[in-house]
Every structure is written in C-alpha cells, then in structure tokens.
VMD Tcl script that builds the backbone (N, CA, C; Angstrom):
set m [mol new atoms 510]
animate dup $m
set s [atomselect $m all]
$s set {name element resname resid chain x y z} {
  {N N MET 1 A 120.421 80.243 123.698}
  {CA C MET 1 A 120.073 81.624 123.440}
  {C C MET 1 A 118.568 81.719 123.228}
  {N N GLU 2 A 117.997 82.774 123.736}
  {CA C GLU 2 A 116.565 83.028 123.582}
  {C C GLU 2 A 116.386 84.445 123.061}
  {N N ILE 3 A 115.485 84.611 122.104}
  {CA C ILE 3 A 115.163 85.949 121.594}
  {C C ILE 3 A 113.755 86.288 122.029}
  {N N THR 4 A 113.621 87.440 122.677}
  {CA C THR 4 A 112.312 87.870 123.162}
  {C C THR 4 A 112.107 89.349 122.890}
  {N N SER 5 A 110.856 89.713 122.859}
  {CA C SER 5 A 110.478 91.109 122.694}
  {C C SER 5 A 110.675 91.851 124.017}
  {N N ILE 6 A 111.137 93.066 123.911}
  {CA C ILE 6 A 111.225 93.928 125.090}
  {C C ILE 6 A 110.052 94.899 124.969}
  {N N SER 7 A 108.923 94.479 125.486}
  {CA C SER 7 A 107.700 95.268 125.389}
  {C C SER 7 A 107.261 95.700 126.776}
  {N N PRO 8 A 107.576 96.908 127.159}
  {CA C PRO 8 A 107.156 97.354 128.490}
  {C C PRO 8 A 105.640 97.468 128.569}
  {N N VAL 9 A 105.080 96.943 129.635}
  {CA C VAL 9 A 103.634 97.022 129.841}
  {C C VAL 9 A 103.315 98.271 130.652}
  {N N ASN 10 A 104.195 98.603 131.530}
  {CA C ASN 10 A 103.997 99.741 132.419}
  {C C ASN 10 A 104.826 100.932 131.918}
  {N N PRO 11 A 104.183 102.065 131.631}
  {CA C PRO 11 A 104.929 103.239 131.162}
  {C C PRO 11 A 106.039 103.674 132.123}
  {N N ALA 12 A 105.878 103.404 133.410}
  {CA C ALA 12 A 106.895 103.804 134.389}
  {C C ALA 12 A 108.188 103.000 134.224}
  {N N ASP 13 A 108.102 101.789 133.640}
  {CA C ASP 13 A 109.284 100.960 133.427}
  {C C ASP 13 A 110.083 101.359 132.191}
  {N N TRP 14 A 109.431 102.030 131.247}
  {CA C TRP 14 A 110.047 102.320 129.961}
  {C C TRP 14 A 111.343 103.152 130.055}
  {N N PRO 15 A 111.434 104.221 130.845}
  {CA C PRO 15 A 112.694 104.992 130.874}
  {C C PRO 15 A 113.911 104.143 131.256}
  {N N ASP 16 A 113.783 103.245 132.222}
  {CA C ASP 16 A 114.909 102.389 132.609}
  {C C ASP 16 A 115.258 101.395 131.505}
  {N N ILE 17 A 114.250 100.783 130.907}
  {CA C ILE 17 A 114.475 99.829 129.824}
  {C C ILE 17 A 115.148 100.533 128.653}
  {N N ARG 18 A 114.629 101.685 128.283}
  {CA C ARG 18 A 115.183 102.460 127.165}
  {C C ARG 18 A 116.647 102.811 127.429}
  {N N GLU 19 A 116.954 103.249 128.633}
  {CA C GLU 19 A 118.319 103.645 128.969}
  {C C GLU 19 A 119.273 102.445 128.940}
  {N N GLN 20 A 118.827 101.297 129.447}
  {CA C GLN 20 A 119.664 100.095 129.416}
  {C C GLN 20 A 119.948 99.657 127.976}
  {N N CYS 21 A 118.934 99.716 127.129}
  {CA C CYS 21 A 119.115 99.340 125.721}
  {C C CYS 21 A 120.026 100.334 125.010}
  {N N TYR 22 A 119.829 101.618 125.281}
  {CA C TYR 22 A 120.675 102.656 124.689}
  {C C TYR 22 A 122.130 102.457 125.118}
  {N N ASP 23 A 122.352 102.199 126.395}
  {CA C ASP 23 A 123.712 101.960 126.904}
  {C C ASP 23 A 124.346 100.745 126.228}
  {N N PHE 24 A 123.571 99.671 126.060}
  {CA C PHE 24 A 124.078 98.474 125.390}
  {C C PHE 24 A 124.496 98.811 123.965}
  {N N MET 25 A 123.655 99.549 123.258}
  {CA C MET 25 A 123.948 99.940 121.874}
  {C C MET 25 A 125.233 100.772 121.804}
  {N N CYS 26 A 125.354 101.734 122.683}
  {CA C CYS 26 A 126.544 102.599 122.691}
  {C C CYS 26 A 127.802 101.801 123.025}
  {N N ARG 27 A 127.668 100.912 123.975}
  {CA C ARG 27 A 128.828 100.151 124.442}
  {C C ARG 27 A 129.291 99.101 123.434}
  {N N PHE 28 A 128.341 98.419 122.780}
  {CA C PHE 28 A 128.703 97.295 121.925}
  {C C PHE 28 A 128.401 97.511 120.443}
  {N N GLY 29 A 128.019 98.716 120.067}
  {CA C GLY 29 A 127.739 99.017 118.666}
  {C C GLY 29 A 128.981 99.218 117.830}
  {N N ASN 30 A 130.150 99.132 118.459}
  {CA C ASN 30 A 131.424 99.189 117.749}
  {C C ASN 30 A 131.605 100.488 116.956}
  {N N ARG 31 A 130.961 101.556 117.435}
  {CA C ARG 31 A 131.023 102.873 116.780}
  {C C ARG 31 A 130.541 102.828 115.338}
  {N N ARG 32 A 129.681 101.872 115.039}
  {CA C ARG 32 A 129.145 101.717 113.688}
  {C C ARG 32 A 127.691 102.161 113.580}
  {N N LEU 33 A 127.043 102.399 114.724}
  {CA C LEU 33 A 125.637 102.798 114.704}
  {C C LEU 33 A 125.546 104.303 114.506}
  {N N THR 34 A 124.547 104.732 113.741}
  {CA C THR 34 A 124.418 106.166 113.489}
  {C C THR 34 A 123.964 106.896 114.744}
  {N N ARG 35 A 124.446 108.092 114.882}
  {CA C ARG 35 A 124.044 108.939 116.013}
  {C C ARG 35 A 122.545 109.201 115.949}
  {N N GLU 36 A 122.047 109.399 114.730}
  {CA C GLU 36 A 120.613 109.663 114.540}
  {C C GLU 36 A 119.762 108.484 115.033}
  {N N GLY 37 A 120.173 107.257 114.699}
  {CA C GLY 37 A 119.438 106.071 115.134}
  {C C GLY 37 A 119.470 105.908 116.641}
  {N N CYS 38 A 120.631 106.141 117.230}
  {CA C CYS 38 A 120.754 106.035 118.692}
  {C C CYS 38 A 119.921 107.104 119.389}
  {N N ASN 39 A 119.912 108.313 118.824}
  {CA C ASN 39 A 119.090 109.381 119.399}
  {C C ASN 39 A 117.609 109.059 119.308}
  {N N THR 40 A 117.208 108.395 118.227}
  {CA C THR 40 A 115.809 107.984 118.079}
  {C C THR 40 A 115.418 107.055 119.223}
  {N N LEU 41 A 116.278 106.083 119.517}
  {CA C LEU 41 A 116.004 105.169 120.633}
  {C C LEU 41 A 115.984 105.926 121.960}
  {N N GLN 42 A 116.965 106.780 122.173}
  {CA C GLN 42 A 117.094 107.491 123.442}
  {C C GLN 42 A 115.906 108.405 123.725}
  {N N LYS 43 A 115.291 108.945 122.681}
  {CA C LYS 43 A 114.186 109.895 122.853}
  {C C LYS 43 A 112.805 109.251 122.700}
  {N N MET 44 A 112.767 107.966 122.375}
  {CA C MET 44 A 111.490 107.299 122.116}
  {C C MET 44 A 110.617 107.273 123.366}
  {N N SER 45 A 109.382 107.674 123.194}
  {CA C SER 45 A 108.434 107.657 124.308}
  {C C SER 45 A 107.764 106.286 124.398}
  {N N PHE 46 A 107.109 106.047 125.505}
  {CA C PHE 46 A 106.384 104.792 125.707}
  {C C PHE 46 A 105.315 104.620 124.629}
  {N N ASP 47 A 104.594 105.695 124.305}
  {CA C ASP 47 A 103.551 105.623 123.274}
  {C C ASP 47 A 104.141 105.292 121.909}
  {N N GLN 48 A 105.299 105.880 121.584}
  {CA C GLN 48 A 105.928 105.635 120.284}
  {C C GLN 48 A 106.393 104.191 120.129}
  {N N VAL 49 A 106.842 103.576 121.216}
  {CA C VAL 49 A 107.337 102.208 121.133}
  {C C VAL 49 A 106.189 101.228 120.859}
  {N N GLN 50 A 104.961 101.670 121.040}
  {CA C GLN 50 A 103.795 100.826 120.784}
  {C C GLN 50 A 103.323 100.895 119.326}
  {N N HIS 51 A 103.886 101.804 118.519}
  {CA C HIS 51 A 103.444 101.985 117.133}
  {C C HIS 51 A 103.774 100.772 116.270}
  {N N PRO 52 A 102.933 100.502 115.259}
  {CA C PRO 52 A 103.251 99.433 114.305}
  {C C PRO 52 A 104.578 99.753 113.602}
  {N N GLY 53 A 105.369 98.723 113.354}
  {CA C GLY 53 A 106.656 98.928 112.691}
  {C C GLY 53 A 107.786 99.263 113.641}
  {N N THR 54 A 107.463 99.318 114.941}
  {CA C THR 54 A 108.477 99.572 115.968}
  {C C THR 54 A 108.617 98.317 116.808}
  {N N SER 55 A 109.867 97.911 117.020}
  {CA C SER 55 A 110.108 96.677 117.763}
  {C C SER 55 A 111.475 96.747 118.431}
  {N N LEU 56 A 111.515 96.289 119.652}
  {CA C LEU 56 A 112.755 96.211 120.419}
  {C C LEU 56 A 112.855 94.788 120.949}
  {N N ILE 57 A 113.919 94.077 120.546}
  {CA C ILE 57 A 114.083 92.687 120.949}
  {C C ILE 57 A 115.491 92.469 121.498}
  {N N ALA 58 A 115.630 91.393 122.277}
  {CA C ALA 58 A 116.932 91.051 122.837}
  {C C ALA 58 A 117.195 89.566 122.709}
  {N N ALA 59 A 118.446 89.245 122.443}
  {CA C ALA 59 A 118.926 87.866 122.518}
  {C C ALA 59 A 119.583 87.734 123.883}
  {N N THR 60 A 119.168 86.738 124.648}
  {CA C THR 60 A 119.699 86.567 125.999}
  {C C THR 60 A 120.258 85.163 126.180}
  {N N VAL 61 A 121.196 85.067 127.118}
  {CA C VAL 61 A 121.714 83.769 127.547}
  {C C VAL 61 A 121.617 83.734 129.066}
  {N N ARG 62 A 121.626 82.543 129.593}
  {CA C ARG 62 A 121.561 82.398 131.048}
  {C C ARG 62 A 122.963 82.584 131.619}
  {N N GLY 63 A 123.091 83.500 132.573}
  {CA C GLY 63 A 124.360 83.754 133.236}
  {C C GLY 63 A 124.270 83.434 134.715}
  {N N GLU 64 A 125.313 83.756 135.445}
  {CA C GLU 64 A 125.343 83.494 136.889}
  {C C GLU 64 A 124.208 84.185 137.632}
  {N N HIS 65 A 123.829 85.354 137.154}
  {CA C HIS 65 A 122.810 86.155 137.839}
  {C C HIS 65 A 121.502 86.209 137.053}
  {N N GLY 66 A 121.215 85.171 136.298}
  {CA C GLY 66 A 119.990 85.131 135.513}
  {C C GLY 66 A 120.265 85.446 134.055}
  {N N LYS 67 A 119.222 85.820 133.340}
  {CA C LYS 67 A 119.356 86.123 131.915}
  {C C LYS 67 A 120.158 87.398 131.714}
  {N N MET 68 A 121.047 87.366 130.719}
  {CA C MET 68 A 121.798 88.576 130.373}
  {C C MET 68 A 121.726 88.784 128.865}
  {N N PRO 69 A 121.569 90.040 128.444}
  {CA C PRO 69 A 121.482 90.306 127.006}
  {C C PRO 69 A 122.843 90.158 126.334}
  {N N VAL 70 A 122.843 89.536 125.163}
  {CA C VAL 70 A 124.056 89.426 124.364}
  {C C VAL 70 A 123.887 90.113 123.013}
  {N N GLY 71 A 122.650 90.486 122.697}
  {CA C GLY 71 A 122.365 91.208 121.465}
  {C C GLY 71 A 121.040 91.930 121.591}
  {N N ILE 72 A 120.988 93.117 120.990}
  {CA C ILE 72 A 119.747 93.902 121.006}
  {C C ILE 72 A 119.517 94.460 119.607}
  {N N CYS 73 A 118.268 94.452 119.189}
  {CA C CYS 73 A 117.882 95.011 117.894}
  {C C CYS 73 A 116.694 95.944 118.098}
  {N N PHE 74 A 116.827 97.163 117.609}
  {CA C PHE 74 A 115.769 98.178 117.702}
  {C C PHE 74 A 115.406 98.616 116.294}
  {N N VAL 75 A 114.108 98.595 116.001}
  {CA C VAL 75 A 113.599 99.006 114.694}
  {C C VAL 75 A 112.425 99.932 114.905}
  {N N THR 76 A 112.373 101.004 114.147}
  {CA C THR 76 A 111.194 101.858 114.129}
  {C C THR 76 A 110.914 102.266 112.689}
  {N N GLY 77 A 109.630 102.399 112.378}
  {CA C GLY 77 A 109.234 102.705 111.001}
  {C C GLY 77 A 109.632 101.582 110.052}
  {N N PHE 78 A 109.554 100.330 110.513}
  {CA C PHE 78 A 109.970 99.157 109.747}
  {C C PHE 78 A 111.419 99.286 109.272}
  {N N GLY 79 A 112.229 100.058 110.014}
  {CA C GLY 79 A 113.635 100.261 109.689}
  {C C GLY 79 A 113.901 101.538 108.919}
  {N N GLU 80 A 112.856 102.173 108.413}
  {CA C GLU 80 A 113.027 103.424 107.660}
  {C C GLU 80 A 113.552 104.537 108.564}
  {N N ASP 81 A 113.057 104.584 109.800}
  {CA C ASP 81 A 113.472 105.636 110.734}
  {C C ASP 81 A 114.731 105.245 111.500}
  {N N ALA 82 A 114.818 103.990 111.910}
  {CA C ALA 82 A 116.007 103.494 112.610}
  {C C ALA 82 A 116.011 101.974 112.577}
  {N N CYS 83 A 117.208 101.420 112.417}
  {CA C CYS 83 A 117.414 99.981 112.498}
  {C C CYS 83 A 118.799 99.794 113.112}
  {N N LEU 84 A 118.827 99.412 114.383}
  {CA C LEU 84 A 120.076 99.284 115.122}
  {C C LEU 84 A 120.230 97.862 115.643}
  {N N ILE 85 A 121.432 97.324 115.500}
  {CA C ILE 85 A 121.731 95.997 116.030}
  {C C ILE 85 A 123.106 96.052 116.675}
  {N N ALA 86 A 123.193 95.548 117.892}
  {CA C ALA 86 A 124.480 95.450 118.577}
  {C C ALA 86 A 124.567 94.079 119.235}
  {N N VAL 87 A 125.733 93.463 119.129}
  {CA C VAL 87 A 125.980 92.161 119.740}
  {C C VAL 87 A 127.246 92.279 120.584}
  {N N HIS 88 A 127.181 91.738 121.797}
  {CA C HIS 88 A 128.333 91.748 122.700}
  {C C HIS 88 A 129.519 91.078 122.001}
  {N N PRO 89 A 130.724 91.656 122.097}
  {CA C PRO 89 A 131.895 91.103 121.394}
  {C C PRO 89 A 132.183 89.636 121.688}
  {N N LEU 90 A 131.909 89.163 122.901}
  {CA C LEU 90 A 132.169 87.769 123.227}
  {C C LEU 90 A 131.203 86.803 122.539}
  {N N TYR 91 A 130.124 87.347 121.981}
  {CA C TYR 91 A 129.103 86.502 121.356}
  {C C TYR 91 A 128.988 86.731 119.857}
  {N N ARG 92 A 129.922 87.457 119.274}
  {CA C ARG 92 A 129.888 87.691 117.829}
  {C C ARG 92 A 130.318 86.434 117.077}
  {N N ASN 93 A 130.008 86.416 115.792}
  {CA C ASN 93 A 130.315 85.282 114.904}
  {C C ASN 93 A 129.579 84.009 115.304}
  {N N ARG 94 A 128.411 84.180 115.915}
  {CA C ARG 94 A 127.556 83.038 116.276}
  {C C ARG 94 A 126.166 83.185 115.651}
  {N N HIS 95 A 126.044 84.057 114.694}
  {CA C HIS 95 A 124.793 84.320 113.961}
  {C C HIS 95 A 123.700 84.931 114.840}
  {N N ILE 96 A 124.083 85.568 115.924}
  {CA C ILE 96 A 123.090 86.203 116.794}
  {C C ILE 96 A 122.452 87.391 116.088}
  {N N GLY 97 A 123.251 88.213 115.429}
  {CA C GLY 97 A 122.706 89.358 114.686}
  {C C GLY 97 A 121.759 88.910 113.596}
  {N N THR 98 A 122.140 87.871 112.868}
  {CA C THR 98 A 121.270 87.319 111.821}
  {C C THR 98 A 119.971 86.814 112.425}
  {N N SER 99 A 120.061 86.138 113.551}
  {CA C SER 99 A 118.857 85.634 114.228}
  {C C SER 99 A 117.954 86.782 114.665}
  {N N LEU 100 A 118.557 87.883 115.126}
  {CA C LEU 100 A 117.764 89.056 115.510}
  {C C LEU 100 A 117.032 89.641 114.303}
  {N N ILE 101 A 117.708 89.728 113.170}
  {CA C ILE 101 A 117.063 90.245 111.950}
  {C C ILE 101 A 115.924 89.319 111.531}
  {N N LEU 102 A 116.179 88.011 111.529}
  {CA C LEU 102 A 115.131 87.063 111.143}
  {C C LEU 102 A 113.923 87.161 112.068}
  {N N PHE 103 A 114.179 87.347 113.363}
  {CA C PHE 103 A 113.083 87.500 114.317}
  {C C PHE 103 A 112.285 88.770 114.001}
  {N N GLN 104 A 112.988 89.866 113.714}
  {CA C GLN 104 A 112.296 91.120 113.363}
  {C C GLN 104 A 111.486 90.937 112.088}
  {N N LEU 105 A 112.054 90.266 111.092}
  {CA C LEU 105 A 111.319 90.022 109.845}
  {C C LEU 105 A 110.050 89.214 110.102}
  {N N SER 106 A 110.160 88.178 110.936}
  {CA C SER 106 A 108.978 87.361 111.219}
  {C C SER 106 A 107.951 88.148 112.025}
  {N N ARG 107 A 108.411 89.050 112.850}
  {CA C ARG 107 A 107.536 89.849 113.714}
  {C C ARG 107 A 106.872 90.990 112.947}
  {N N LEU 108 A 107.673 91.692 112.119}
  {CA C LEU 108 A 107.179 92.887 111.432}
  {C C LEU 108 A 106.699 92.613 110.012}
  {N N GLY 109 A 107.179 91.525 109.400}
  {CA C GLY 109 A 106.785 91.203 108.031}
  {C C GLY 109 A 107.714 91.779 106.984}
  {N N ARG 110 A 108.323 92.915 107.287}
  {CA C ARG 110 A 109.269 93.548 106.355}
  {C C ARG 110 A 110.239 94.399 107.157}
  {N N LEU 111 A 111.382 94.655 106.538}
  {CA C LEU 111 A 112.417 95.419 107.221}
  {C C LEU 111 A 113.314 96.078 106.191}
  {N N ARG 112 A 113.747 97.281 106.497}
  {CA C ARG 112 A 114.657 98.018 105.635}
  {C C ARG 112 A 115.744 98.605 106.531}
  {N N CYS 113 A 116.982 98.517 106.109}
  {CA C CYS 113 A 118.054 99.117 106.903}
  {C C CYS 113 A 119.151 99.622 105.993}
  {N N LYS 114 A 120.005 100.449 106.555}
  {CA C LYS 114 A 121.121 101.028 105.810}
  {C C LYS 114 A 122.413 100.613 106.487}
  {N N VAL 115 A 123.372 100.162 105.671}
  {CA C VAL 115 A 124.650 99.690 106.189}
  {C C VAL 115 A 125.771 100.284 105.334}
  {N N ALA 116 A 126.765 100.860 105.996}
  {CA C ALA 116 A 127.918 101.399 105.272}
  {C C ALA 116 A 128.588 100.283 104.477}
  {N N ALA 117 A 129.008 100.592 103.252}
  {CA C ALA 117 A 129.580 99.585 102.362}
  {C C ALA 117 A 130.864 98.968 102.921}
  {N N ASP 118 A 131.537 99.659 103.840}
  {CA C ASP 118 A 132.764 99.097 104.413}
  {C C ASP 118 A 132.522 98.325 105.710}
  {N N ASN 119 A 131.263 98.158 106.104}
  {CA C ASN 119 A 130.916 97.431 107.322}
  {C C ASN 119 A 130.581 95.982 106.941}
  {N N TYR 120 A 131.633 95.215 106.645}
  {CA C TYR 120 A 131.463 93.870 106.104}
  {C C TYR 120 A 130.674 92.942 107.019}
  {N N SER 121 A 130.936 93.005 108.318}
  {CA C SER 121 A 130.240 92.076 109.222}
  {C C SER 121 A 128.737 92.352 109.243}
  {N N SER 122 A 128.334 93.619 109.221}
  {CA C SER 122 A 126.897 93.931 109.211}
  {C C SER 122 A 126.265 93.567 107.879}
  {N N LEU 123 A 126.985 93.781 106.785}
  {CA C LEU 123 A 126.458 93.383 105.479}
  {C C LEU 123 A 126.273 91.868 105.416}
  {N N LYS 124 A 127.257 91.138 105.897}
  {CA C LYS 124 A 127.181 89.674 105.916}
  {C C LYS 124 A 125.978 89.212 106.740}
  {N N MET 125 A 125.775 89.850 107.889}
  {CA C MET 125 A 124.662 89.525 108.769}
  {C C MET 125 A 123.328 89.727 108.029}
  {N N CYS 126 A 123.189 90.845 107.353}
  {CA C CYS 126 A 121.943 91.141 106.629}
  {C C CYS 126 A 121.728 90.188 105.460}
  {N N PHE 127 A 122.786 89.909 104.701}
  {CA C PHE 127 A 122.657 88.995 103.569}
  {C C PHE 127 A 122.333 87.578 104.043}
  {N N HIS 128 A 122.907 87.150 105.155}
  {CA C HIS 128 A 122.589 85.824 105.713}
  {C C HIS 128 A 121.117 85.741 106.119}
  {N N ALA 129 A 120.519 86.864 106.468}
  {CA C ALA 129 A 119.103 86.893 106.852}
  {C C ALA 129 A 118.190 86.991 105.625}
  {N N GLY 130 A 118.785 87.004 104.442}
  {CA C GLY 130 A 117.987 87.038 103.219}
  {C C GLY 130 A 117.652 88.431 102.727}
  {N N MET 131 A 118.238 89.453 103.318}
  {CA C MET 131 A 117.972 90.816 102.857}
  {C C MET 131 A 118.717 91.043 101.542}
  {N N GLN 132 A 118.198 91.969 100.752}
  {CA C GLN 132 A 118.791 92.264 99.456}
  {C C GLN 132 A 119.099 93.748 99.352}
  {N N ALA 133 A 120.213 94.071 98.706}
  {CA C ALA 133 A 120.571 95.465 98.469}
  {C C ALA 133 A 119.646 96.009 97.387}
  {N N VAL 134 A 118.992 97.139 97.687}
  {CA C VAL 134 A 118.049 97.721 96.734}
  {C C VAL 134 A 118.479 99.109 96.269}
  {N N ALA 135 A 119.453 99.713 96.948}
  {CA C ALA 135 A 119.916 101.039 96.551}
  {C C ALA 135 A 121.277 101.321 97.171}
  {N N LEU 136 A 121.953 102.299 96.605}
  {CA C LEU 136 A 123.227 102.767 97.131}
  {C C LEU 136 A 123.097 104.272 97.298}
  {N N GLU 137 A 123.458 104.769 98.477}
  {CA C GLU 137 A 123.366 106.203 98.729}
  {C C GLU 137 A 124.527 106.658 99.599}
  {N N LYS 138 A 124.637 107.947 99.774}
  {CA C LYS 138 A 125.670 108.493 100.643}
  {C C LYS 138 A 125.140 108.491 102.069}
  {N N GLY 139 A 125.901 107.879 102.986}
  {CA C GLY 139 A 125.488 107.794 104.385}
  {C C GLY 139 A 125.757 109.084 105.133}
  {N N PRO 140 A 125.408 109.123 106.423}
  {CA C PRO 140 A 125.557 110.345 107.223}
  {C C PRO 140 A 127.011 110.805 107.387}
  {N N THR 141 A 127.970 109.887 107.224}
  {CA C THR 141 A 129.383 110.280 107.329}
  {C C THR 141 A 130.012 110.479 105.959}
  {N N GLY 142 A 129.194 110.391 104.911}
  {CA C GLY 142 A 129.693 110.571 103.552}
  {C C GLY 142 A 130.133 109.284 102.874}
  {N N LYS 143 A 130.098 108.170 103.591}
  {CA C LYS 143 A 130.499 106.881 103.018}
  {C C LYS 143 A 129.381 106.318 102.143}
  {N N PRO 144 A 129.755 105.533 101.123}
  {CA C PRO 144 A 128.734 104.807 100.371}
  {C C PRO 144 A 128.000 103.853 101.315}
  {N N THR 145 A 126.684 103.856 101.212}
  {CA C THR 145 A 125.844 103.068 102.120}
  {C C THR 145 A 124.823 102.287 101.309}
  {N N LEU 146 A 124.730 100.996 101.605}
  {CA C LEU 146 A 123.735 100.159 100.945}
  {C C LEU 146 A 122.418 100.221 101.702}
  {N N VAL 147 A 121.339 100.332 100.947}
  {CA C VAL 147 A 119.995 100.222 101.517}
  {C C VAL 147 A 119.573 98.784 101.285}
  {N N LEU 148 A 119.262 98.088 102.381}
  {CA C LEU 148 A 118.906 96.673 102.316}
  {C C LEU 148 A 117.441 96.498 102.679}
  {N N SER 149 A 116.803 95.562 102.018}
  {CA C SER 149 A 115.386 95.332 102.249}
  {C C SER 149 A 115.125 93.837 102.338}
  {N N GLY 150 A 114.195 93.487 103.192}
  {CA C GLY 150 A 113.804 92.093 103.326}
  {C C GLY 150 A 112.360 91.997 103.767}
  {N N ASP 151 A 111.755 90.870 103.445}
  {CA C ASP 151 A 110.396 90.612 103.916}
  {C C ASP 151 A 110.213 89.112 104.044}
  {N N CYS 152 A 109.119 88.731 104.622}
  {CA C CYS 152 A 108.861 87.305 104.836}
  {C C CYS 152 A 108.409 86.616 103.570}
  {N N GLU 153 A 108.231 87.376 102.488}
  {CA C GLU 153 A 107.892 86.767 101.202}
  {C C GLU 153 A 109.160 86.273 100.508}
  {N N THR 154 A 110.317 86.809 100.910}
  {CA C THR 154 A 111.586 86.425 100.304}
  {C C THR 154 A 111.930 85.009 100.723}
  {N N PRO 155 A 112.099 84.072 99.773}
  {CA C PRO 155 A 112.366 82.682 100.138}
  {C C PRO 155 A 113.641 82.520 100.968}
  {N N VAL 156 A 114.659 83.319 100.694}
  {CA C VAL 156 A 115.925 83.185 101.414}
  {C C VAL 156 A 115.741 83.508 102.890}
  {N N GLY 157 A 114.847 84.446 103.217}
  {CA C GLY 157 A 114.625 84.847 104.602}
  {C C GLY 157 A 114.019 83.749 105.463}
  {N N ALA 158 A 113.239 82.884 104.854}
  {CA C ALA 158 A 112.630 81.733 105.542}
  {C C ALA 158 A 111.985 82.121 106.863}
  {N N CYS 159 A 111.178 83.172 106.842}
  {CA C CYS 159 A 110.573 83.681 108.078}
  {C C CYS 159 A 109.464 82.787 108.614}
  {N N ASN 160 A 108.747 82.122 107.740}
  {CA C ASN 160 A 107.572 81.386 108.192}
  {C C ASN 160 A 107.901 80.204 109.084}
  {N N ASN 161 A 108.939 79.466 108.782}
  {CA C ASN 161 A 109.307 78.298 109.573}
  {C C ASN 161 A 110.609 78.581 110.314}
  {N N LEU 162 A 110.629 79.643 111.048}
  {CA C LEU 162 A 111.831 80.128 111.696}
  {C C LEU 162 A 112.185 79.290 112.920}
  {N N ASP 163 A 113.378 78.700 112.904}
  {CA C ASP 163 A 113.886 77.939 114.048}
  {C C ASP 163 A 115.170 78.617 114.504}
  {N N LEU 164 A 115.032 79.589 115.398}
  {CA C LEU 164 A 116.178 80.401 115.817}
  {C C LEU 164 A 117.219 79.591 116.551}
  {N N ASP 165 A 116.820 78.600 117.338}
  {CA C ASP 165 A 117.792 77.818 118.095}
  {C C ASP 165 A 118.739 77.068 117.164}
  {N N SER 166 A 118.209 76.398 116.175}
  {CA C SER 166 A 119.109 75.650 115.292}
  {C C SER 166 A 119.917 76.602 114.428}
  {N N TYR 167 A 119.326 77.724 114.032}
  {CA C TYR 167 A 120.055 78.664 113.191}
  {C C TYR 167 A 121.216 79.291 113.957}
  {N N SER 168 A 121.008 79.640 115.212}
  {CA C SER 168 A 122.059 80.322 115.973}
  {C C SER 168 A 123.214 79.384 116.310}
  {N N ARG 169 A 123.005 78.082 116.188}
  {CA C ARG 169 A 124.087 77.142 116.481}
  {C C ARG 169 A 124.927 76.842 115.249}
  {N N ARG 170 A 124.532 77.313 114.063}
  {CA C ARG 170 A 125.292 77.011 112.852}
  {C C ARG 170 A 126.657 77.612 112.878}
}
mol reanalyze $m
mol bondsrecalc $m
mol representation Tube
mol addrep $m
C-alpha cells in the first residue's frame, strides 16, 4: 500500500479528480459521512484545495490495471470544515484509515474531526492514530458526536518517525 497526496497541478484536471474522489466517498463512506462534508468536497475549487490546512490523500494498491485507490481522506480547515475518510470494504480492518489519519497529521501538523458516538469503527481508527476526544456535541443528525483532536506533538500519534508500511501491516 502507498499513501500519496492528490495534488492537482493543472486546474483543468481538478474537476475530474474531485468528482472521482467524491464518488469514492459516496460509494464507500458507508452512509456515515456528513452531507455537509461531502458537499464541501464536491464544491471545492482548485484555488481552495491549495489553501493551508486542506489536504486530499489516497491509499493505493497495485491492481491489474495499475494503481487503484482503496482509501481516500479529505481534510479542509485542518478538519474544522471537513474531515472525510472512506476505505473500500475489501480493504477494511487493515489499518488503512488509521494510516491515512497519521499521514494527514504528519502533513498538516494537527487535525480535528467529528465522529458519531455510535460509529465504533471510525472512533477506533481515530484513537489508534493517537487522537483524543476533546468535546461531546450534538451531530447533524441529532446523535451524540465526539470531537477528536490530534497533533504531531502527541506522543501516541508518533508522527515524526512515521512508517506507514509497517503500520498498515499490523
């Protein structure tokens, strides 16, 4: 597995990249991603994706037809505006989501996200990445939602000496 940034260099490429990422999120987000977060990705302009605190990354594996995405993570506003993670069902329970969070933490330095209290797999993923619950609030569907925060200063996150290959094989 390889994790790389999806950073379009050419503004003309961005609409196709954005649409493919949005489709992946919708298809494999397990109906757990907020509509607001998905809309943020869908409407993001090329200029906005270049802002500090915004990052789009993918975990890929080599397939018959070249590299194929198995996980995508989109963050804007260091996660304050949107933090979305989706992993293909055939690749779940392999710490890919955790690896994506760790990569974002190492890239951005800090990250904040909101996870519904009944979304155990996403909470587990965030806690494995060293994030900590800092608040409890009512989510967009009325469910209790944990606000999670992490940074590269947190010892559990271990962002500085990040070895994604060995971590994803655990």
